[in-house]
C-alpha positions in Angstrom: -28.6 30.4 4.2 -30.1 27.2 5.5 -28.3 27.7 8.9 -27.0 30.6 11.0 -24.6 28.3 12.9 -23.5 24.7 13.1 -24.4 21.9 15.4 -21.0 22.0 17.2 -20.7 25.7 17.9 -23.3 26.6 20.6 -22.4 27.0 24.2 -23.9 28.5 27.4 -22.8 31.9 26.3 -25.3 31.6 23.4 -28.3 31.1 25.7 -31.2 33.3 24.6 -30.1 33.6 21.0 -32.4 32.7 18.1 -30.6 30.3 15.7 -31.3 28.2 12.6 -29.7 24.8 12.3 -29.6 22.2 9.5 -28.4 18.6 9.6 -29.2 15.0 9.9 -31.3 13.3 12.6 -29.0 11.2 14.7 -31.7 9.8 17.0 -35.1 10.7 18.4 -36.6 10.1 21.9 -40.2 10.6 23.1 -40.7 11.5 26.8 -44.2 12.4 27.9 -45.2 15.6 26.1 -41.7 16.3 24.9 -39.7 14.9 21.9 -36.0 15.1 21.9 -34.0 15.0 18.6 -30.2 14.8 18.3 -29.2 16.8 15.2 -25.8 16.1 13.6 -23.6 17.8 11.1 -19.9 17.7 10.4 -19.2 19.9 13.4 -21.0 18.1 16.2 -24.4 17.2 17.7 -26.9 19.5 19.3 -30.0 18.4 21.2 -33.4 19.7 20.0 -36.5 19.8 22.2 -40.1 19.9 21.0 -42.2 20.9 24.0 -45.9 20.4 23.4 -46.8 22.9 26.0 -44.8 25.6 24.1 -45.2 24.8 20.4 -48.4 22.9 20.2 -49.4 19.3 19.4 -49.0 19.7 15.6 -45.3 20.5 15.6 -44.6 17.7 18.2 -46.5 15.3 16.0 -44.4 16.3 13.0 -41.2 15.8 15.0 -42.3 12.3 16.0 -42.4 11.3 12.3 -38.8 12.1 11.8 -36.6 9.0 11.2 -32.9 8.5 11.4 -30.8 10.4 8.8 -33.7 12.7 7.8 -32.3 16.0 6.7 -34.1 18.8 8.5 -33.9 22.5 9.2 -35.1 24.1 12.5 -35.3 27.5 14.1 -35.4 28.0 17.8 -34.0 29.5 20.9 -30.8 28.4 22.7 -31.7 27.4 26.3 -29.7 25.9 29.2 -30.1 22.1 29.5 -31.4 20.7 32.7 -29.7 17.3 32.4 -26.3 18.2 31.0 -24.2 15.8 28.9 -20.5 16.2 29.7 -19.6 13.9 26.8 -20.7 16.5 24.2 -19.1 19.9 23.7 -22.7 21.2 23.3 -24.0 19.2 26.2 -24.8 22.3 28.3 -27.4 23.6 26.0 -30.4 22.6 23.8 -32.6 24.3 21.2 -36.2 24.9 22.0 -37.6 24.4 18.5 -40.2 26.8 17.1 -40.2 25.7 13.4 -39.4 22.5 11.6 -38.8 21.9 7.9 -38.0 18.5 6.4 -35.4 19.1 3.6 -35.2 15.5 2.6 -36.6 12.2 4.1 -34.3 9.2 4.3 -34.7 5.4 4.3 -33.5 3.5 7.3 -29.7 3.2 6.8 -28.2 -0.3 6.6 -26.1 0.3 9.7 -26.1 2.8 12.6 -24.3 6.0 12.0 -22.4 5.9 15.3 -18.8 5.3 16.3 -19.7 1.8 17.6 -21.6 0.8 14.5 -23.2 -2.5 13.8 -22.0 -2.5 10.1 -19.2 -4.8 9.0 -16.3 -3.7 6.8 -17.9 -4.8 3.5 -21.2 -3.2 4.3 -19.6 0.1 5.3 -17.4 0.1 2.2 -20.5 -0.4 0.0 -22.2 2.5 1.7 -19.1 4.6 2.2 -20.9 7.8 1.9 -22.9 6.8 5.0 -19.8 5.5 6.8 -18.2 9.0 6.3 -20.9 10.5 8.4 -19.5 8.8 11.4 -17.4 11.1 13.6 -14.5 8.7 14.0 -14.1 8.3 10.2 -14.7 12.0 9.6 -12.0 12.9 12.2 -9.5 10.9 10.2 -10.1 12.9 7.1 -9.9 16.1 9.1 -6.6 15.0 10.5 -5.5 14.2 6.9 -6.4 17.8 5.9 -4.4 19.3 8.7 -1.5 17.1 8.0 -1.3 18.0 4.3 -1.7 21.7 5.2 1.2 21.5 7.7 3.3 19.7 5.0 2.7 22.5 2.5 3.4 25.2 5.0 6.7 23.7 6.1 8.0 23.0 2.6 7.0 26.4 1.4 8.9 27.9 4.3 12.0 25.9 3.1 11.8 27.3 -0.4 10.2 24.3 -2.1 7.9 24.8 -5.2 4.9 22.6 -5.7 4.9 21.3 -9.3 2.5 18.9 -10.9 3.8 16.1 -13.0 1.9 14.1 -15.6 -0.4 11.1 -14.8 -0.4 9.6 -18.2 3.2 8.5 -18.7 5.6 5.8 -19.9 6.1 2.8 -17.9 9.2 2.8 -15.6 10.5 0.0 -13.3 9.4 0.8 -9.7 9.0 -2.7 -8.3 5.3 -3.2 -9.0 3.1 -3.8 -12.0 1.7 -0.9 -13.9 -1.9 0.1 -14.4 -2.1 0.7 -18.2 -4.4 3.0 -20.2 -5.1 2.4 -23.9 -4.8 5.5 -26.1 -7.5 6.1 -28.7 -5.4 8.7 -30.6 -2.4 6.3 -30.7 -3.8 2.9 -31.6 -2.0 -0.2 -30.1 -0.1 2.0 -27.7 -0.6 2.4 -23.9 0.1 4.9 -21.2 1.1 3.8 -17.8 -0.1 5.4 -14.6 2.9 6.6 -12.5 4.1 4.4 -9.7 5.9 7.5 -8.6 7.0 10.8 -10.3 10.6 9.6 -10.1 12.0 10.5 -13.6 10.0 13.8 -13.8 11.3 15.1 -10.5 14.8 14.3 -11.6 14.1 16.2 -14.9 12.9 19.2 -12.8 16.3 19.1 -11.0 18.0 19.2 -14.5 15.7 22.2 -15.3 17.0 24.1 -12.3 14.0 23.8 -9.9 16.3 23.0 -7.1 13.6 22.3 -4.5 10.4 20.5 -5.7 7.6 18.9 -3.9 4.2 17.5 -4.8 1.4 15.8 -2.8 0.7 13.3 -5.6 -1.4 10.2 -6.5 0.6 7.1 -7.3 -0.7 3.8 -8.7 0.7 0.3 -8.2 -1.0 -2.9 -9.3 0.3 -5.0 -6.4 -1.1 -7.4 -3.7 -2.8 -5.4 -1.0 -2.0 -5.3 2.7 -3.1 -3.1 5.5 -0.6 -0.4 4.5 -1.2 -0.6 0.7 -3.8 0.6 -1.7 -3.8 0.5 -5.6 -3.8 4.3 -5.5 -2.1 6.1 -2.7 -0.7 9.5 -2.0 3.0 10.5 -1.7 4.6 13.6 -0.4 7.2 13.6 -3.1 10.3 15.8 -2.7 13.6 16.4 -4.5 16.5 18.8 -3.9 19.6 19.8 -5.9 23.2 20.2 -4.6 22.7 18.1 -1.6 24.2 15.0 0.0 22.6 12.4 2.2 23.0 14.2 5.5 21.4 17.4 3.9 18.3 15.5 2.9 18.0 13.6 6.2 18.4 16.8 8.3 15.8 18.8 6.4 13.2 16.1 6.4 13.8 15.2 10.0 13.0 18.8 10.6 9.7 18.3 8.7 8.9 15.3 10.8 9.4 17.3 14.0 7.2 20.1 12.6 4.4 17.6 11.7 4.5 16.0 15.1 4.4 19.4 16.8 1.8 21.0 14.6 -0.6 18.1 14.2 -0.3 16.1 17.4 1.4 18.5 19.8 4.2 16.0 20.3 7.7 17.3 21.0 10.9 15.4 20.5 14.3 16.0 22.1 16.8 18.1 20.2 19.0 15.1 19.6 19.0 13.7 16.0 17.0 10.7 15.3 19.0 7.5 15.6 20.4 5.8 12.4 20.8 2.1 11.9 22.4 0.3 8.9 20.3 -2.1 6.9 22.6 -5.0 8.0 22.2 -4.2 11.7 18.4 -3.9 11.2 18.3 -7.4 9.7 20.7 -8.8 12.2 19.0 -7.5 15.4 15.4 -7.2 14.3 14.9 -9.3 11.1 13.3 -6.4 9.3 14.4 -3.3 7.4 11.7 -1.4 9.3 12.2 -2.4 12.9 9.8 -1.4 15.7 12.2 0.2 18.2 9.5 1.1 20.8 10.9 -1.9 22.7 14.2 -3.6 22.8 14.1 -7.4 22.6 16.9 -7.6 20.1 17.9 -10.9 18.4 20.8 -12.8 19.9 22.6 -15.4 17.7 23.0 -18.7 19.6 24.8 -21.0 17.2 27.9 -21.2 19.5 25.8 -21.9 22.6 23.2 -24.4 21.4 24.7 -26.2 18.4 26.5 -29.6 18.8 24.7 -30.9 21.9 22.7 -33.7 20.2 19.5 -31.8 19.5 19.2 -32.5 15.8 17.0 -29.5 15.0 19.7 -27.1 16.2 22.6 -29.2 15.1 21.5 -29.1 11.4 20.4 -25.4 11.4 22.1 -22.6 9.5 20.9 -20.1 12.0 19.7 -20.2 15.6 18.4 -17.0 17.1 16.6 -16.0 20.3 14.8 -13.1 22.0 14.4 -12.4 25.7 10.9 -11.3 26.8 11.4 -9.4 30.0 9.0 -10.4 32.8 7.2 -13.0 30.6 8.5 -16.0 32.6 4.9 -16.4 34.0 3.6 -17.5 30.6 1.5 -20.6 31.0 1.9 -23.7 28.9 -1.3 -22.7 27.1 0.2 -19.3 26.2 3.4 -20.9 25.0 1.5 -23.4 22.9 -0.4 -20.5 21.3 2.9 -18.8 20.4 4.1 -22.1 18.9 1.0 -22.3 16.8 1.5 -18.7 15.8 5.0 -19.3 14.4 3.7 -22.4 12.6 1.1 -20.3 10.7 1.7 -20.3 6.9 2.2 -16.5 7.1 5.2 -17.1 9.4 6.4 -20.5 8.3 8.4 -21.8 11.2 8.4 -25.5 12.0 8.4 -24.9 15.8 9.7 -23.0 18.8 11.9 -23.7 21.7 11.5 -21.8 25.0 13.4 -21.5 28.2 12.4 -19.6 31.4 14.6 -18.3 34.1 13.2 -19.4 37.5 13.2 -17.2 40.6 16.3 -19.1 42.0 18.2 -18.4 38.8 17.9 -21.9 37.3 16.8 -22.3 33.7 13.9 -24.6 32.7 13.7 -25.4 29.0 11.4 -27.3 26.6 14.5 -29.2 25.5 16.0 -29.9 28.9 16.9 -33.5 28.0 19.4 -32.3 25.4 21.2 -29.6 27.5 22.9 -29.5 30.8 22.2 -26.8 33.3 25.7 -25.4 32.6 24.8 -25.0 29.0 21.4 -23.4 29.9 23.2 -21.0 32.2 25.5 -20.0 29.4 22.3 -19.4 27.3 21.0 -17.2 30.1 24.2 -15.2 30.2 24.3 -14.8 26.4 20.7 -13.6 26.4 21.2 -11.4 29.5 18.1 -13.0 31.0 17.1 -12.4 34.6 14.8 -14.3 36.9 11.2 -14.0 35.6 12.3 -13.7 32.0 11.3 -15.9 29.0 13.7 -16.9 26.2 12.2 -17.8 22.9 14.3 -19.5 20.2 13.8 -20.2 16.5 16.1 -22.0 14.0 16.1 -22.8 10.3 18.1 -23.6 7.2 17.8 -20.1 5.7 19.3 -17.3 7.7 17.2 -14.4 6.3 14.0 -16.4 6.3 14.5 -17.5 10.0 15.2 -13.9 11.0 12.0 -12.8 9.4 10.1 -15.5 11.4 11.8 -14.4 14.6 10.7 -10.8 13.7 7.1 -11.8 13.6 7.4 -13.6 16.9 9.1 -10.6 18.5 6.2 -8.3 17.3 3.6 -10.7 18.6 5.2 -11.0 22.0 5.7 -7.2 22.1 2.0 -6.8 21.4 1.0 -9.3 24.1 3.2 -7.5 26.7 1.8 -4.1 25.8 5.1 -2.8 24.5 3.6 -1.4 21.2 1.8 1.7 22.5 0.2 3.6 19.7 0.7 6.8 21.6 4.5 6.3 21.8 6.6 7.2 18.7 10.0 5.8 18.0 11.7 7.3 14.9 14.6 5.7 13.1 16.6 6.2 9.9 17.6 3.0 8.2 20.6 3.6 6.0 23.3 1.8 3.9 20.9 -0.5 2.0 22.4 -2.9 -0.5 22.2 -1.4 -4.0 21.2 -4.7 -5.6 19.4 -7.8 -4.5 20.0 -11.1 -6.2 17.2 -13.3 -7.6 18.0 -17.0 -7.6 15.2 -17.8 -10.0 16.3 -15.4 -12.8 20.0 -15.5 -11.8 20.4 -11.7 -12.0 20.5 -8.6 -9.9 17.5 -6.3 -9.3 17.6 -2.8 -7.9 16.6 -2.8 -4.2 15.0 0.6 -4.6 15.1 1.7 -8.2 17.6 2.0 -11.1 18.3 5.7 -10.4 19.7 5.2 -6.8 23.3 6.2 -6.5 25.8 3.8 -5.0 28.0 5.1 -2.1 30.9 6.9 -3.7 33.4 4.7 -2.0 31.7 1.6 -3.3 31.6 2.5 -7.0 34.8 0.5 -7.8 32.9 -2.6 -6.5 30.4 -2.4 -9.4 32.9 -4.2 -11.6 34.2 -6.7 -9.1 31.5 -7.4 -6.4 28.1 -5.7 -7.2 26.4 -7.5 -4.4 28.6 -5.7 -1.8 27.8 -2.2 -3.1 25.8 -0.1 -0.7 23.1 2.3 -1.9 23.2 6.0 -1.0 19.6 5.5 0.3 17.7 6.0 3.5 14.3 5.0 4.9 12.4 6.7 7.7 10.8 4.1 10.0 8.3 5.0 12.8 7.0 2.2 15.1 7.9 -0.5 12.7 6.2 1.3 9.7 8.2 2.6 6.8 6.7 6.0 6.3 9.0 7.1 3.6 12.4 6.8 2.0 14.6 8.1 -0.7 18.1 8.3 -2.0 20.8 10.4 -3.6 20.3 9.9 -7.4 22.7 9.2 -10.1 23.4 12.3 -12.1 26.2 11.1 -14.3 25.0 9.4 -17.6 28.0 7.0 -17.7 27.3 5.7 -14.2 23.6 5.5 -15.0 24.4 3.4 -18.1 26.6 1.2 -15.9 23.6 0.6 -13.6 21.4 -0.3 -16.5 24.0 -2.8 -17.7 24.2 -4.5 -14.3 20.4 -4.7 -14.2 20.3 -6.5 -17.5 19.2 -3.6 -19.8 20.7 -3.7 -23.2 21.9 -0.3 -24.5 19.0 -0.3 -26.9 16.5 -1.1 -24.2 17.9 1.5 -21.9 17.8 4.1 -24.6 14.2 3.1 -25.6 12.9 3.3 -22.0 15.1 6.0 -20.4 16.7 7.8 -23.3 14.9 11.0 -22.4 16.6 11.0 -18.9 20.0 9.9 -20.2 19.9 12.7 -22.8 18.9 15.2 -20.1 22.0 14.3 -18.0 24.2 15.4 -20.9 23.1 19.0 -20.5 24.3 19.6 -17.0 22.6 17.6 -14.3 23.3 18.8 -10.8 23.9 16.4 -7.9 20.5 15.7 -6.5 18.5 13.6 -4.1 15.2 13.3 -2.5 12.6 11.5 -0.5 9.0 10.5 -0.7 6.8 10.1 2.4 3.6 8.0 2.3 0.9 10.5 3.3 -1.7 7.8 4.0 0.8 5.9 6.3 1.6 9.1 8.1 -2.0 9.9 8.8 -2.9 6.3 9.8 0.0 6.4 12.2 -1.1 9.7 13.7 -4.7 8.5 14.0 -3.6 5.2 15.6 -5.1 3.1 12.9 -4.1 -0.4 11.9 -4.9 0.2 8.2 -4.5 3.2 5.8 -7.9 2.5 4.4 -9.8 4.5 7.1 -7.9 7.7 6.4 -8.8 7.6 2.7 -12.2 8.9 1.7 -13.1 6.2 -0.9 -10.7 3.3 -0.5 -10.5 0.0 -2.3 -11.0 -3.4 -0.5 -8.3 -6.1 -0.2 -9.2 -7.3 -3.6 -8.5 -3.9 -5.1 -12.2 -3.2 -5.8 -14.3 -0.2 -5.0 -17.5 -2.1 -3.9 -19.5 1.2 -3.7 -19.2 2.0 -7.4 -18.4 -1.6 -8.5 -15.0 -0.8 -10.0 -13.1 -2.0 -11.9 -15.9 -2.9 -14.3 -16.5 -4.0 -17.9 -16.5 -1.4 -20.7 -19.0 -1.2 -23.5 -18.7 -3.7 -26.4 -17.7 -1.1 -28.9 -14.8 -0.1 -26.6 -14.0 -3.7 -26.0 -13.6 -4.5 -29.7 -11.1 -1.6 -30.0 -9.1 -3.0 -27.0 -9.3 -6.4 -28.6 -7.5 -5.1 -31.6 -4.9 -3.6 -29.4 -4.6 -6.9 -27.6 -3.9 -8.7 -30.8 -1.1 -6.2 -31.6 0.3 -6.6 -28.1 0.4 -10.4 -28.6 2.2 -10.0 -31.9 4.7 -7.6 -30.4 5.3 -10.0 -27.5 6.0 -12.9 -29.9 8.4 -10.8 -32.0 9.9 -8.7 -29.3 10.7 -6.1 -32.0 8.5 -3.6 -33.8 6.0 -5.4 -35.9 5.5 -4.0 -39.4 4.4 -7.0 -41.5 0.8 -7.2 -40.4 -1.2 -4.5 -42.1 -4.4 -3.1 -40.8 -6.2 -5.1 -43.5 -4.6 -8.3 -42.2 -5.7 -7.4 -38.7 -9.3 -6.7 -39.8 -9.4 -10.0 -41.6 -8.2 -11.8 -38.4 -10.7 -9.9 -36.3 -13.5 -10.6 -38.7 -12.6 -14.3 -38.5 -12.6 -14.3 -34.7 -15.8 -12.3 -34.4 -17.7 -14.6 -36.8 -16.0 -17.8 -35.6 -19.2 -19.5 -34.3 -20.6 -19.3 -37.9 -17.5 -21.0 -39.4 -17.3 -24.7 -40.1 -14.7 -26.8 -38.2 -12.6 -27.2 -41.4 -12.6 -23.4 -41.9 -11.5 -22.9 -38.3 -8.7 -25.4 -38.5 -7.4 -24.0 -41.9 -7.5 -20.4 -40.7 -5.9 -21.3 -37.3 -3.1 -23.2 -39.1 -2.4 -20.2 -41.3 -2.4 -17.8 -38.4 0.0 -20.0 -36.5 2.3 -20.4 -39.5 2.3 -16.6 -40.1 3.1 -15.7 -36.4 5.6 -18.6 -36.1 7.5 -17.3 -39.2 7.7 -13.8 -37.7 8.8 -15.2 -34.3 11.6 -17.3 -36.0 12.7 -14.2 -37.9 13.1 -12.2 -34.7 15.0 -15.1 -33.0 17.4 -15.4 -36.0 18.0 -11.7 -36.4 18.4 -10.9 -32.7 18.6 -14.1 -30.7 20.8 -12.8 -27.8 18.4 -9.9 -27.1 15.2 -11.8 -27.4 13.2 -11.8 -24.2 9.6 -11.5 -23.1 9.0 -8.0 -21.9 7.4 -8.1 -18.4 5.6 -4.8 -19.2 4.0 -6.3 -22.3 3.1 -9.4 -20.2 1.4 -7.1 -17.7 -0.5 -5.4 -20.6 -1.5 -8.9 -21.9 -2.6 -9.9 -18.4 -4.7 -6.8 -17.8 -6.4 -6.9 -21.2 -6.7 -10.7 -21.6 -8.4 -11.1 -18.2 -11.0 -8.5 -19.5 -12.2 -11.1 -22.0 -12.1 -14.0 -19.6 -14.6 -12.7 -17.1 -18.3 -11.9 -17.0 -19.7 -9.2 -14.9 -22.6 -11.3 -13.7 -20.7 -14.3 -12.4 -17.2 -12.9 -11.9 -15.9 -16.3 -13.0 -13.5 -17.2 -15.9 -15.3 -18.1 -19.0 -14.2 -19.3 -22.4 -16.3 -16.8 -24.4 -16.0 -13.2 -24.9 -19.5 -11.8 -24.8 -19.8 -10.3 -28.2 -23.1 -11.0 -30.0 -25.4 -13.7 -28.9 -23.0 -16.6 -28.7 -19.6 -15.0 -28.1 -16.1 -15.7 -29.2 -14.0 -18.6 -27.8 -11.1 -16.2 -27.2 -9.5 -18.3 -24.5 -9.3 -21.5 -26.6 -8.1 -19.6 -29.7 -5.2 -18.0 -28.0 -4.2 -21.0 -25.9 -4.2 -23.1 -29.1 -2.4 -20.4 -31.0 0.5 -20.1 -28.7 0.7 -23.7 -27.5 1.1 -25.0 -31.1 4.1 -22.8 -31.6 6.3 -25.3 -29.8 9.0 -25.4 -27.2 10.3 -21.9 -27.9 7.3 -20.4 -26.2 7.6 -22.5 -23.1 9.3 -19.8 -21.0 6.6 -17.4 -22.1 3.8 -19.7 -20.8 5.7 -20.5 -17.6 5.3 -16.9 -16.8 1.9 -16.3 -18.3 -0.2 -19.3 -17.3 -0.2 -18.5 -13.5 -1.4 -15.0 -14.3 -4.2 -16.3 -16.5 -5.3 -19.0 -14.0 
């Protein structure tokens, strides 16, 4: 063994013991004939002392050569420290070193390995293995470990079985784009990485595993925010023979257990409050409201509309919040809030304020349009008292304005110190709409996913008013963060088919994509429901972090890249050529929207050979071949339109595949910029030009395709 104990274990009770320690040099200090070294490992820091009077000049000289992050081993005696350090658990002792061994020298690190480091985010992510040596980062991962262990213990005690589900699966609609993986053994076909194990956990319920859980990796190719990563971890759970209250009660119990076991926080015995989705949007402008402070929205249309102020008179919604005790805000502070709501991320055109003076009068930024009587009515409606500040937003779009007011509320709450990270406010949001309407595509989309059951009493509305149907769904919100959510699932194949119809799936498409699940329901599916918590979000919440990135060992940056290993990266040319073949087939499948059987492998090889050797062809040969390819694909496209015109559509999943693969050919690893040539051989292939010409020359019928595709490519 390289050590007999760790750098965080020794105390005064160990004085006189002979010990061996190993770790990294944190810092070194020279004081007269003595050299002090702070030795660090995962468990803490211990001070080493090299006393020239006791160990000789040679050992002290060797110690003086030690640099930061050297890996060393020492033996010595534990002694009581004269100048104790109360900030360290080991601050009462030090090690009088007798022997020193350098296990590995180190270069000077690019930033200091301390809690208050001089390294920026990008630099620390590039050298993440060094960043993980910092105690503040390490403690986050230790918290994550304890959290996951507590989850497993609780669920095991409740009769849950941990079951692994596949990672290479078929694409399912979960609300984000898939990461796709080409299959060598199945040419021209792709796996999708799971956005969640949704269908598999439902199949486990059909199989009789009535209580399942899994701490599982999920993958979503979506725009990143502080609470998102391309790969993240879910606590995925499912139960049979349960209703909504059963699921909420059990997992509320798990939350209480986690707070108690990990943080030592106890909640009252009262059930966590529940709020409908409609109330959350009405009073907070968000389906994940921060309820650590009140400051609810108050609608002011009846009070402020019709008084000659054109901004309010033409508005579809006027809403305000009352900031208690903020009447002392200066004009500069109010202007800063106005600038805040005008930011593109918020999108408001302006803000109106009114403050209640000490004598009860109301002073407003729009005084000239309103009498004191009207302003007093505003005060009463807002339940404002002397010293309070009223902030008002308006707009043409109700939901959009509410979201803007939500951002203003959170900003003011932060400024007033109302968002204490050590205070936890838990809330269940229930009764979500089952569908959300998209104006662009003129159709419904599932607000959660297609397997969410409607409220039993709302099922008749599926035929008459789908937009009014409520989902049997629930989200857990803590401090304005959605830490998890779930629903009671559809277990009846007829109802599931009805859902698919309302979501625009043809019977053939539904069978193709979800036939395995529909068939399973025919063999006795129990009523079931479940929930998935975001483990990363939970841990970041417990750690008081603003981002989930710092509780993940090796996270991606905001561009979805791992800058340490430089991923994603470009694959070898021989693999690229194989993917290029698959890309061609994907394009053909997209054009036809039906299984493509006419193009033989020989045809494909001829096409590929032409593309690969294009730089060697004459202009006439290029034009002739291009025309023949266009004619061939156009004929196939027309055939599909004639044979099945009502069902013809561009599959979004194929578009995603096209996007992922095509971009591979449009970028070079050295410049990271779009190029026109795929780097095969010395000159390359003008891939971009070929495909743009190929599709653009097919005429108006492809316009809708390019309307979707071109923004992705550009």
